[in-house]
C-alpha positions in Angstrom: 138.1 126.7 128.5 135.5 127.7 126.0 133.3 124.7 126.7 133.0 125.6 130.3 129.9 127.7 129.7 128.3 124.9 127.6 129.0 122.3 130.4 127.4 124.6 133.0 124.4 125.2 130.7 123.8 121.5 130.2 124.3 120.8 133.9 121.7 123.4 134.9 119.4 122.0 132.2 119.8 118.5 133.6 119.1 119.6 137.1 115.9 121.4 136.1 114.7 118.4 134.1 115.5 116.1 137.1 113.5 118.3 139.5 110.6 118.3 137.0 110.6 114.5 136.8 110.9 114.2 140.6 108.0 116.5 141.1 105.7 113.9 139.6 106.7 111.5 142.3 106.0 114.1 144.9 102.5 114.9 143.5 101.6 111.2 143.1 102.7 110.3 146.7 100.8 113.3 148.0 97.6 112.2 146.1 98.0 108.6 147.2 98.6 109.6 150.9 95.4 111.6 150.9 93.4 108.6 149.6 95.1 106.2 151.9 93.8 108.2 154.8 90.3 108.2 153.3 90.5 104.4 152.9 91.6 103.9 156.5 88.8 106.2 157.8 86.3 104.2 155.7 87.5 100.9 157.2 87.6 102.3 160.7 84.1 103.8 160.4 82.4 100.7 158.9 84.2 97.8 160.6 85.1 97.2 164.2 88.7 96.5 165.0 89.9 92.9 165.5 90.3 93.4 169.3 86.7 94.7 169.6 85.2 92.0 167.4 87.1 89.0 168.9 88.3 89.9 172.4 90.5 87.1 173.7 90.6 85.0 170.5 94.0 85.5 168.9 93.4 83.2 165.9 90.1 84.9 165.0 91.8 88.3 165.4 94.5 87.4 163.0 92.0 86.2 160.4 89.8 89.2 160.8 92.8 91.6 160.6 93.7 90.0 157.3 90.1 90.6 156.2 90.3 94.2 157.2 93.6 94.6 155.4 92.0 93.3 152.2 89.0 95.6 152.6 91.5 98.5 153.0 93.5 97.5 149.9 90.3 97.1 147.9 88.9 100.5 149.0 92.2 102.2 148.3 92.3 100.6 144.8 88.8 101.7 144.1 89.4 105.3 145.3 92.6 105.6 143.2 90.9 104.1 140.1 88.1 106.5 140.5 90.4 109.5 140.6 92.8 108.6 137.8 91.4 111.5 135.7 91.7 114.1 138.5 94.1 116.9 138.0 97.0 116.6 140.5 99.2 119.4 139.1 99.8 121.7 136.2 102.9 121.0 134.0 104.5 122.5 131.0 101.7 121.2 128.7 98.8 122.1 131.0 97.0 120.0 133.6 98.4 116.6 134.6 96.0 113.9 135.7 96.9 111.3 138.4 97.2 108.6 135.8 99.6 110.6 133.6 101.6 111.7 136.7 101.8 108.0 137.8 103.2 107.0 134.4 105.8 109.9 134.6 107.0 109.4 138.1 110.4 108.0 138.8 
């Protein structure tokens, strides 16, 4: 019965550490979601939709939509690469950049 307190202590310690590790996932997803919205807004502002560009031509719409998806992915990649040194949170050891949080997420 004397180990009961020790087991509780390590259980609480494990829960706190797990929440700390999961917080990186939450901060990274929040950061990425913000830049996904910016990438979508960029594509929407600079390129017409497939229906507007090729009304009535399904084949061209499919090809153009693939092009728009590639533009979106490239824009998102560039935005995330340009913000890898941006502080997304503050941890135990000070500020945590997006790149470091991405490496630490579960």
